[in-house]
C-alpha positions as CSV (number, residue, x, y, z in Angstrom):
1,Q,-16.4,8.2,-17.8
2,V,-13.6,9.5,-15.4
3,Q,-14.9,11.7,-12.6
4,L,-12.8,13.4,-10.0
5,V,-14.5,15.3,-7.3
6,E,-12.5,17.5,-4.9
7,S,-13.7,18.7,-1.5
8,G,-12.2,20.2,1.6
9,G,-11.2,23.7,0.4
10,G,-12.0,26.8,2.3
11,L,-10.8,29.9,4.0
12,V,-8.1,29.5,6.6
13,Q,-5.7,31.9,8.4
14,A,-1.9,31.8,7.6
15,G,-0.3,29.0,9.6
16,G,-3.4,26.9,9.5
17,S,-4.2,23.5,8.0
18,L,-6.6,22.0,5.5
19,R,-7.1,18.5,4.1
20,L,-8.3,18.2,0.5
21,S,-9.8,15.0,-0.7
22,C,-10.4,13.8,-4.3
23,A,-12.9,10.9,-4.9
24,A,-12.4,9.2,-8.2
25,S,-14.7,7.1,-10.3
26,G,-14.7,5.6,-13.7
27,I,-11.1,4.4,-13.5
28,M,-9.0,1.5,-12.1
29,F,-7.8,3.8,-9.4
30,S,-5.1,1.6,-8.1
31,D,-3.4,1.6,-11.5
32,Y,-3.2,5.4,-11.8
33,T,-0.7,8.0,-10.7
34,M,-2.7,10.7,-8.9
35,G,-1.7,14.3,-8.3
36,W,-2.7,17.8,-7.2
37,Y,-2.2,20.9,-9.3
38,R,-3.1,24.5,-8.4
39,Q,-3.8,27.8,-10.1
40,G,-3.3,30.9,-8.2
41,P,-4.8,34.4,-9.2
42,A,-3.3,35.5,-12.6
43,K,-1.0,32.4,-12.6
44,Q,-0.7,29.3,-14.7
45,R,-1.7,26.0,-13.4
46,E,1.2,24.3,-11.7
47,L,2.1,21.0,-10.2
48,V,1.9,20.6,-6.4
49,A,2.4,16.9,-5.7
50,T,2.0,13.4,-7.2
51,I,1.8,9.8,-6.0
52,T,2.4,6.8,-8.1
53,R,0.4,3.6,-7.9
54,T,3.2,2.2,-5.7
55,G,3.1,5.1,-3.3
56,S,6.1,7.0,-4.3
57,T,5.5,10.8,-3.8
58,N,6.9,13.9,-5.4
59,Y,6.6,17.5,-4.3
60,V,7.4,20.8,-5.7
61,D,9.9,22.8,-3.6
62,P,7.6,25.5,-2.2
63,V,5.4,22.8,-0.5
64,K,8.1,20.4,0.7
65,G,7.8,19.8,4.3
66,R,4.3,21.4,4.7
67,F,2.1,19.3,2.3
68,A,1.6,15.6,2.2
69,I,-0.1,13.5,-0.5
70,S,-1.6,10.1,0.3
71,R,-4.0,7.7,-1.3
72,D,-6.6,5.1,-0.2
73,N,-7.1,2.7,-3.0
74,A,-10.0,0.9,-1.3
75,K,-11.9,4.2,-1.2
76,A,-10.5,5.4,-4.7
77,T,-9.5,8.7,-3.0
78,V,-6.4,10.8,-3.0
79,Y,-5.7,13.3,-0.2
80,L,-3.6,16.4,0.2
81,Q,-2.7,17.4,3.8
82,M,-1.7,21.0,3.9
83,N,-0.1,22.4,6.9
84,S,1.6,25.7,7.7
85,L,-0.4,27.4,4.9
86,K,0.8,30.7,3.5
87,P,-1.1,33.3,1.7
88,E,0.9,32.3,-1.4
89,D,-0.8,29.0,-1.3
90,T,-4.0,30.6,-2.3
91,A,-5.3,29.0,-5.4
92,V,-7.8,26.6,-6.9
93,Y,-6.5,23.1,-6.3
94,Y,-7.2,20.4,-8.9
95,C,-7.1,16.8,-8.6
96,N,-5.4,14.9,-11.4
97,S,-5.4,11.4,-12.7
98,Q,-2.7,10.0,-15.0
99,A,-3.5,6.7,-16.8
100,P,-0.7,4.3,-17.4
101,W,-1.2,4.8,-21.2
102,G,-0.9,8.6,-20.9
103,V,-4.5,10.0,-20.7
104,W,-4.8,12.8,-18.1
105,N,-8.0,14.1,-16.4
106,F,-8.7,16.9,-14.0
107,G,-11.5,17.6,-11.5
108,Q,-13.4,20.8,-11.4
109,G,-11.2,22.2,-8.5
110,T,-11.7,23.4,-5.0
111,Q,-10.8,26.9,-3.8
112,V,-8.2,27.4,-1.0
113,T,-7.9,30.9,0.4
114,V,-5.2,31.6,3.0
115,S,-5.6,34.9,4.8
116,S,-2.6,36.8,6.2
């Protein structure tokens, strides 16, 4: 059974930094594309960043240059380093796994709140 457990969220002032972690189990982690999504207040869930099994990364425009996704296959963990945080980054952040055969899973989410 796939389990994705996020951690590292919290309250931070604008301009600050947070590092989210997502520990995966029940999957061959190194074979999976991993990602981070977020859902802000009264908004739909949206993509933040992805990293393929080969380490290629992709970011949505609002976070380019501020966020960095990385992975440690030995620890089956994906990270999201968030710098220069803005109030509009406030959201629940979800870890995502994408199996090579197309099955997606999400974690339970971790709250990030950025105060102005």
